[in-house]
N, C-alpha and C positions, 0 to 999 in steps of 0.2 A: 411486500416489495423489497427487492434488494437495495440496500443503501448505496448511494454514490458519494464517495469521498474523492475530492479533487486534489490531486498533487500539484502544488504551485511552485515546484522547483524551477520550471522554465520561466516563470514570471521573474524569479530572482536572477536567473541567468541574463535576461534582458536588462534588468536594472543594473546589474554589475557591469554590463558591457560598456556603459558610459559613465559609471560612477553616479553619485547623487542618489536620488530617491524616486526616479521615474522609470517604470511605473511603481507606485507605492504598494508594496507587498501587502501591508495590513488592509489597505482600502480594497484591494482586489479580493482578498479573502472575505471581507465583509460583503462585497458585491456578489461573489459566488454563492454565499449562503443566502443572500436575498433572492437570488435567481432560483433557489430551490435545492441546492446540493445539501446533503445531510452530513457532510463531514469535510474537513480540511486535512490534507496529508502533507507533511514535509519530510525531507530526507537530508539532513545536514551531513556533510562529509568533513573529514579532518582538515582538508585544505580550504573549506568554505567557498568553493568555486561557484556555488549558486546560493543555497540557503546558508546563512550565517547562524552561528549559535545564538547570537543576540536576537535574530528573527524569531526564534522559538519563544523567547521570553516576551517579545513584543506582541506576538500573536495570541498568547495565552488568554488575556482578558477579553479579546475580541472574537474568539471562536466560541460561538454560542451553541453550535451543533456538536459533533464529535471531533476531537483533536487527536490525530494519529501521527506519532513521530516514529519514523523508520530509521534504522541504522545498525551498524556493527557495534555491539556493546563493549567498546573500549571504555576505559575508566572515565574519560571526559564525557562521553555520551551518557553513560549510566548516571553520573552525577547530575547532569542537566535534566534528565528525565525524572529523577527523584525530586528535584527542586520544583519542576513545573507541574508534575503529576497530570499528564494528559489523560484523555479517556482511554487511549490504547497506545502501547508501544509495540512496534513490529520489528523483530530482530532479523537482520539481513547479514549474511556472511560475506559482504563485499570487501575486496581488497582495497587498501588505501588508494591505489592508483587506478581503480576500476572506473571506466567511463560511465557505466551504468551497471546495475545488478545483473549478474550473469549465471547464477546458480543458486539452488536452495541449500539449506543446511544438510550436512551429513548428520542426521539426528542420532545415529548409532555411535559414531566416532566421538561426537561432542555431547553425549547425553549428560555427563556429570557437570560440564561447564554450563550448559543450558539450564539444567535444574537449579544451579546456584543462582544464576542471574534472574531467572524467572521467579524463583521464590522471593527474592528481594523486592522485585516489582510488585508482586501480589501482596506482600506484607504491607505495601504502601497503597493498596487498593487501586492499582493500575492494571487494566486488562492487558493480557499479553497475547501476542500472535507471533508465529515464526514462519519464515519464508521457506517453502519446501517444494521440491519437484514432485510430480504426480507418480510416485513410486511407492508400492505397498510397504516396503521395509521402512521408508522414510516417514510415512504416515504413522505406522505403528511406533516407530521411535519417537515421534513427536508426542504421542500420547504418554509416553514414559517420562517426559520432561516436566509434566504438570502444566503445560501451556493451556490457555483458555481456547485459543483458536490456531488455525494454520492459515497461511496465505499461499494459495497455489500459484506457482510461478508459471505464467501463461505464454511466455515467448514462443515455445515450440508450437503450441496450438495456433497462435496468431499467424506464424509463418506458414504453417501447413494450410490453414484456412485460406490464406491469400493465393495459394496454389490450387485451390479447389478440392483439397483433401479434407472432407468433413469428418472422416473417420478418426482424425487426430484428436477429436474430443473424447474418445473412448477412455483413455487412461485418467482423464480428469473426472469423468463421470464416476468411474470405479473408485477413484480416490475420495471423492466427495461422499459416496455411499459408505465407504469404510470409515472415514473420519466421523461421520454422523453416528455410526455404530459405536465408535470409541468415545463418544460424548465430546467431540471437538467441534467448535464453531468453524464455519468455512468462509474465508475471504479469498479474493483472487486479484491478481494484478500483473501487469507488464505487457505492453503492446496491445492491450485491448483498445478497440476503436468503435466508431459508429458502424463500421462495416461488419465487424464480427461479434459485437457484444450481445445482440439479441439471440443468436444461435447458441452462444455460450450460456447465457442465462437460462434458455429453454432446456438445456441438457445437463445442468448442474443443480441437483436437488439440494434444497436447504442452503442456498447461497445467501449469506448475510450481507456481504459488502464487497464492492469492487473499488479499487483505488486506481484512478486513471489520471495521467498527467500529460505526457509528451504528445500523444495522439490528440487529446482533447484541446490542448493549446494550439496545435497545428491546425486542427479543424476550425478553431475559432478565428483564425486569421481570415478565412474565407466566409464563414457563416456568422460570426459574432459570438461572443462569449455566452451571453444569456441564451441565445438560440441553441447553442451546442449543449449547454447544461440541460435545457428543457428536452432536447432530443434524446439525450442519454436516459433521462428519467422516464420518458415514454417507452423506451426499449427495455427498461428494467422492471416494468410492471409485471 
């Protein structure tokens, strides 16, 4: 079964909207694990507009499943990851002012930089993953960096699926096959939802993990958090 890692950035956004500590991010993470999720994902940004760097430290002793920290490997981010030593670090090339992640790495242009960062994390026994578009050259470039896994950036798939274009899955299927041949683990994330996750899972061989946040929290407003987590788990079997 593909593992479900729940991104709790939106919980932090809700908390920050009023100040204080409601909802309590750590308690929500513990509940999500209790509901069956196999991982917790956070994506702290330099302006800390949702997840704060302190949240990462607070969550570390409470995440008993897999702890995945995403972000652009600026110095502050790298130092935090090395101190916390999460299960996995996912490198994302997002700009400082990006509303959300909007592209994968150019793994050819940034090969040397990624090699350096990844080697440091791996020396500290932290599994590494890098965010990539479903493009052959980028998958091959990822293999050159020494990363353990890739995370396929799925926004294009999700958008086209919503328009009824199921052929949009093809480059993702081909990328997953190539990644597996290159001995890369395969994760995926961005705009995956209850509507499109089963079709994606059925067409992506060797899919190890999906990281889902925005859609899952939006769906939980109507269906309840425990029910939504269980629904995802059923679709990922």
